[in-house]
C-alpha positions in Angstrom: 0.0 0.0 0.0 1.3 3.5 -0.9 0.2 6.6 0.9 0.8 10.2 0.1 2.6 12.3 2.6 1.5 15.8 3.4 3.4 18.6 1.7 5.6 20.7 3.9 5.4 23.6 1.4 2.6 24.5 -1.0 5.1 24.4 -3.9 6.7 21.1 -2.8 6.4 18.0 -4.9 4.0 15.3 -3.6 5.9 12.4 -1.9 4.7 8.9 -1.3 5.6 6.2 1.2 5.0 2.5 1.2 3.8 0.6 4.2 7.0 -1.5 4.2 9.1 1.7 4.4 7.1 2.9 7.4 7.7 -0.4 9.2 11.5 -0.2 8.5 11.5 3.4 9.9 9.8 2.3 13.0 12.3 -0.5 13.6 15.1 2.1 13.6 13.4 4.8 15.7 10.8 2.9 17.8 8.1 5.6 17.4 7.2 8.2 14.9 4.6 10.7 13.8 3.6 10.8 10.2 1.5 13.4 8.4 -0.5 12.2 5.4 -2.3 14.2 2.7 -6.1 14.5 2.6 -6.1 12.8 -0.8 -5.5 9.5 0.9 -8.6 7.3 1.4 -9.7 7.2 5.0 -10.1 3.4 4.7 -6.4 3.1 3.7 -5.4 4.9 6.8 -7.6 2.7 8.9 -5.9 -0.3 7.3 -2.6 1.2 8.3 -3.8 1.5 11.9 -5.0 -2.1 11.9 -1.7 -3.4 10.4 0.4 -1.9 13.1 -2.0 -2.7 15.9 -1.8 -6.4 14.9 2.0 -6.1 15.3 1.4 -5.0 19.0 2.0 -1.2 18.5 -0.2 1.6 19.6 -1.5 3.8 16.8 -3.4 7.1 17.0 -5.1 8.6 13.9 -6.6 12.0 13.8 -7.5 14.8 11.4 -5.5 18.0 11.9 -7.2 21.2 10.7 -4.8 24.0 9.6 -7.3 26.5 8.1 -10.8 27.8 8.3 -12.0 25.9 5.3 -13.4 22.4 5.8 -10.9 21.1 3.2 -7.9 22.4 5.1 -6.9 19.3 7.0 -4.4 16.5 7.0 -4.1 13.2 8.8 -1.7 12.7 11.7 -0.7 9.1 12.6 1.4 8.6 15.7 2.8 5.1 16.0 4.3 4.0 19.4 
């Protein structure tokens, strides 16, 4: 599964990350916070949460609003 990361700058190029790359990053660091673009399907993010919870990790998913418009949000996933 490939997910789109949130842009850090409005002119930045869209980056993607695979589920396997996230797992490798967690093996190195132990915990991490990821910010995903709103273009990702919510069901894909729920699948990501289920995947890591099955591995015995705690995962928190929430929407982070950064503007007044309803469409100004991104997903935050904190994996412990």
